[in-house]
C-alpha positions in Angstrom: -6.8 51.5 -18.2 -7.9 48.8 -15.8 -6.2 45.5 -16.9 -7.8 43.4 -14.1 -10.6 42.0 -16.3 -8.1 41.1 -19.1 -5.8 39.3 -16.6 -8.8 37.5 -15.0 -10.1 36.4 -18.4 -6.6 35.2 -19.5 -6.2 33.2 -16.3 -9.6 31.7 -16.7 -9.1 30.8 -20.4 -5.7 29.3 -19.6 -7.3 27.1 -16.8 -10.1 26.0 -19.2 -7.5 25.2 -21.9 -5.4 23.1 -19.5 -8.5 21.2 -18.3 -9.5 20.5 -22.0 -6.0 19.4 -22.9 -5.9 17.0 -19.9 -9.4 15.7 -20.8 -8.3 15.0 -24.4 -5.1 13.4 -23.1 -7.1 11.0 -21.0 -10.0 10.2 -23.4 -7.6 9.9 -26.3 -5.8 7.0 -24.6 -2.5 8.9 -24.3 -2.3 8.3 -20.6 -0.7 4.9 -20.1 -3.2 2.4 -18.6 -1.0 -0.7 -18.9 0.4 -2.3 -15.7 3.9 -2.5 -17.2 4.3 1.2 -18.0 6.2 3.4 -15.6 4.0 6.1 -14.1 4.8 9.7 -14.8 6.3 12.2 -12.3 3.0 14.0 -11.7 1.1 10.8 -11.3 3.6 9.5 -8.7 3.7 12.8 -6.8 -0.1 13.0 -6.7 -0.6 9.4 -5.6 2.1 9.6 -2.9 1.0 13.0 -1.6 -2.7 12.0 -1.4 -1.8 8.7 0.3 0.3 10.3 3.0 -2.3 13.0 3.8 -5.2 10.4 3.9 -3.3 8.1 6.2 -2.2 11.0 8.5 -5.8 12.3 8.7 -7.5 8.9 9.2 -5.0 7.6 11.8 -4.8 10.7 13.9 -7.1 9.4 16.6 -6.6 5.7 16.0 -4.8 3.6 18.6 -3.5 0.1 18.0 -4.1 -2.8 20.3 -2.9 -2.5 23.9 -1.0 -5.8 23.8 0.9 -7.7 21.2 1.1 -11.2 22.6 2.9 -14.2 21.1 -0.5 -15.7 20.2 -1.7 -12.5 18.5 1.5 -12.2 16.4 1.4 -15.9 15.6 -2.1 -15.5 14.3 -0.8 -12.4 12.4 1.9 -14.5 10.7 -0.6 -17.2 9.7 -3.0 -14.6 8.3 -0.1 -12.9 6.5 0.8 -16.3 4.9 -2.7 -16.7 3.6 -3.4 -13.2 2.5 -0.2 -11.3 2.0 2.8 -13.5 1.3 2.1 -14.0 -2.4 2.9 -10.3 -3.0 5.0 -9.4 0.0 7.0 -12.6 0.4 8.1 -14.9 3.2 11.1 -14.7 5.5 13.5 -15.5 2.6 12.4 -12.3 0.7 12.2 -14.0 -2.6 9.8 -12.3 -5.0 6.9 -14.4 -6.5 5.8 -14.1 -10.1 2.7 -12.3 -8.8 4.9 -9.6 -7.1 7.1 -9.3 -10.2 4.0 -8.6 -12.4 2.5 -5.8 -10.2 2.5 -2.2 -11.5 3.8 -0.9 -8.2 6.4 -3.2 -6.8 5.2 -4.5 -3.4 7.7 -4.3 -0.6 9.2 -7.6 0.4 8.8 -7.3 4.2 11.7 -9.6 5.0 14.0 -7.0 3.6 11.9 -3.9 3.2 11.3 -3.3 6.9 8.1 -1.7 8.1 8.9 -2.0 11.8 9.5 1.7 12.1 6.0 2.5 10.6 3.3 3.3 13.2 1.1 0.2 13.7 -1.9 2.4 12.8 -0.5 3.2 9.4 0.0 -0.5 8.6 -3.5 -1.3 9.9 -4.9 1.5 7.7 -3.2 0.1 4.6 -4.5 -3.5 5.3 -8.0 -2.2 6.0 -8.4 0.2 3.1 -5.9 -1.0 0.5 -4.0 1.5 -1.7 -5.7 2.7 -4.9 -4.0 2.1 -8.2 -1.7 -0.6 -6.8 -2.2 -4.3 -6.2 -2.9 -3.7 -2.5 -6.5 -4.7 -1.8 -8.7 -3.7 1.0 -9.3 -6.4 3.6 -12.1 -4.5 5.4 -14.7 -7.0 4.2 -12.7 -10.2 4.2 -10.8 -10.0 7.6 -12.1 -9.0 11.0 -10.8 -6.0 12.8 -8.9 -8.2 15.2 -7.3 -10.2 12.3 -6.2 -6.9 10.6 -4.7 -5.7 13.8 -2.9 -9.1 14.2 -1.2 -8.8 10.8 -0.3 -5.2 11.6 1.1 -6.2 15.0 3.2 -9.0 13.4 4.6 -6.5 10.8 5.3 -3.9 13.4 7.2 -6.3 15.7 8.8 -8.4 12.9 12.3 -7.6 14.1 11.5 -8.8 17.7 9.0 -11.6 17.4 8.3 -13.8 20.4 9.2 -17.5 20.0 6.1 -19.1 18.4 5.5 -16.2 16.0 9.2 -16.2 15.0 9.1 -20.0 14.3 5.9 -19.6 12.2 7.6 -16.8 10.2 10.9 -18.6 9.7 9.2 -21.8 8.6 6.7 -20.1 6.2 7.2 -21.5 2.7 8.5 -19.1 0.2 5.8 -17.3 -1.7 8.1 -17.5 -4.8 8.0 -21.3 -4.5 4.3 -21.7 -3.8 3.3 -19.2 -6.6 5.1 -21.2 -9.2 3.4 -24.5 -8.5 
């Protein structure tokens, strides 16, 4: 007796049942949608895996700016202050109330170093944002040069030239400015 059709139907029925269960789980409101709920293991795995693959694919042929001058990095610090510090902090690494309330905790770049990340990866995150986190896309609000300037500042944060370092060290704490 040929059992291949029975096995095929069993596999197909199991797949349909799993899809229906997942659908009922979602539309029934059983999947947490609140920002203060911890994501499940499958959700974390899927999001991280997808992000890594998308960044690797999209940055494969991308090349950062040829130079990272003091003026470019100083501009990056100033743009960071305006657009990023409320979530990612200033040089004191104090978390703001905004950062404390985000579903995925944003890294505090004064202590959560990204200088070992390729500049193209940081630029990609600034440009496209990261879905299901608080990280927005800046593709419409910042120019290409401005996004590269922020990425350059973050990439060289541990070896900033004098003016950029001074701008970074004197940036007011995001924790202080967010509470006023």
